[in-house]
Residue, then its C-alpha position, 0 to 999 in steps of 0.5 A: x234821177x231826173x227832177x221829180x214833180x210832186x206839185x200837181x195840185x198847183x198845176x199839171x203837165x199837159x197831156x200829149x194828146x191835149x197838146x196835139x189837139x191844141x197844136x193842130x188848132x193853133x196852126x190851122x185855125x185863127x178866126x174869131x168865133x164871133x165873125x160870120x165868115x167861113x173862118x169865124x164859122x169854123x172857129x165857132x164850130x170848135x168852141x161849140x164842139x168843145x162845149x158839147x163834149x165837156x157837157x156830155x162828159x160832165x153830165x150837163x146841158x151845153x148851155x149850162x157851161x161857161x168858158x172862163x180863164x180858170x178856176x179863180x174867174x169861175x169862183x169870182x163869177x159864181x159868187x159875184x154873179x149869184x150875189x148880184x142876182x139875189x141882192x133883193x132877197x138877202x145879203x147873207x152868204x155861208x162858206x168855210x174857213x178852208x176855201x181857196x183864196x179865190x172864194x175867200x177873197x171874193x167873200x171879203x170883197x162882198x163883205x166890203x160891199x155890205x154882205x154878211x159872210x159866215x165862215x164855218x169852222x172845220x174839224x181837225x181833219x179839215x171836214x165841215x159838218x153839214x149840221x153846222x151849215x144848217x145851224x148857220x142858215x138865216x132868213x136872208x141867206x142867199x148863197x152857200x159856197x163849199x169846195x168839193x175837195x181841199x187843195x191843201x190836205x185833200x179832204x172831201x166835203x159832204x157836198x151832196x148833204x149840204x146841197x140838199x139842205x140848200x135846195x130844200x130851202x131855196x138857197x143857191x149852192x156853189x161848189x169849187x170843184x177845181x181839185x175834184x175833177x179827174x179824181x172824183x166822179x162828177x155828174x152835174x145833173x145828179x148833184x144838188x148844185x147850182x154853180x160848179x167851178x173847174x179849171x183845165x190845168x189841174x187835169x193835164x189841160x192847158x193853163x189859162x182856161x176854165x169853166x163854170x157850170x150854171x144850172x138852168x134858171x140860176x141867176x148870174x149877173x156877168x162880171x165882164x162886159x163887151x161882146x155877147x160871147x157865152x150867151x152874154x154871161x162872159x164877154x171876151x174872144x174865146x180861146x179856140x185851142x184852150x177850149x179844145x184842149x180843155x175838152x180833150x183833158x176832160x175826156x181823158x180825165x173822165x174816161x180814165x178816172x178809175x185808173x187815175x184813182x188807182x195810180x194815185x192811191x198806189x203812189x200815196x201808199x208807196x210813199x207812206x210805206x217807204x216813210x214808215x220803213x225809213x223814218x218810222x211812223x212816229x216821225x211824221x203826221x198825216x194832215x187831212x181826213x183818213x176816210x174822205x180824201x183825194x188820193x193824189x194829195x198827201x199833206x204831211x208834217x215832220x215835227x222838228x223840221x221847218x217847212x221852208x227848210x224842208x222845201x229848200x232841201x227837197x228842191x236841192x235834191x230835185x224834188x218839187x213839193x209845196x207847203x200849200x201856203x201862199x207866198x207873199x213878198x218872198x215870205x212863207x205864210x202859215x197855211x190858213x187851212x191848217x190853222x183852221x184845222x187848229x193843228x199844233x204849232x209843231x205841225x203847222x210849221x213843218x207841213x209839206x204837200x206832196x201831190x202826184x199825177x201824170x208821169x209819177x212812178x213808184x220808183x220816184x216815191x221810193x227816192x223821195x222817201x230816201x231823200x226825206x230820210x237823208x234830209x231829216x238826219x242832216x237837219x237833226x244833226 
């Protein structure tokens, strides 16, 4: 069998329709969207068209959308930009212990700049309680940042409830929705959020381009300075092909949402059923929330085996999965998300994240379960 890619939470293959749109632009359009001649006007039309399309599908105004280089920049721009815009009101920010490092490391830098950060705990399923957010509020709280859905265990957070708390108190609310887009419905005008981060490469779009929704009236100090692109909020020459590819990916993700959800759930259930049949339900533990989860992310621990050995053996069998952990200097670190969930050591050290997407099939799930069985038997001998 050909190699099986089960790391879509990290990055996804580009959809053929997205690639076609991008290819046509790359060979036909090369003007700078800031230029006033016909080539520049043509480029500007592409950027504006992509912006209008994304805004239409995500339910916001075009001027509320900023193109960025990806989810990390979107998170950074939202947090630094909002903090700078509210510094005179207070310097207290609330987030959670399970956020992506693009948020956590940004908060760490803000702490070094004199801000006070509250890192809220989560329960054993990775869920943060809105009541804990409310209890953490202070007179000087200016910003709350909670992800829509976790990239490691797939737990979906109560962002509507949290957003309503923030709105009632006049506190800005940022949501990292990088994993949610394409798996959960997103209509920005109906959500109590001020900033929401996105990226293209999680929805079968190109790498290197993302977006940040900024509600009209929400403060945002720019982080990049130079030209007047993105209404002066994010300087830099726009990526024509990237923007158009992102717009096409958003279109496909939104219009095909139900089908994507159903397919992901089918793959998830097939893999779990095959694991039950081959190794038994007592041989593994699902990490995450049983009710509020992304169907495309399945984090499983196999007590008695180690994460690095499992990943190596899966890779040797042509199966690409992940630990959900960061890899620093060649050493695998224990997931900060699983640690925040306070899982037992045997689960922390044996967790694997399988994440599905475009191109995955039921047959592949059956094959993966078969190989997991073979690997576990070999390791236990």
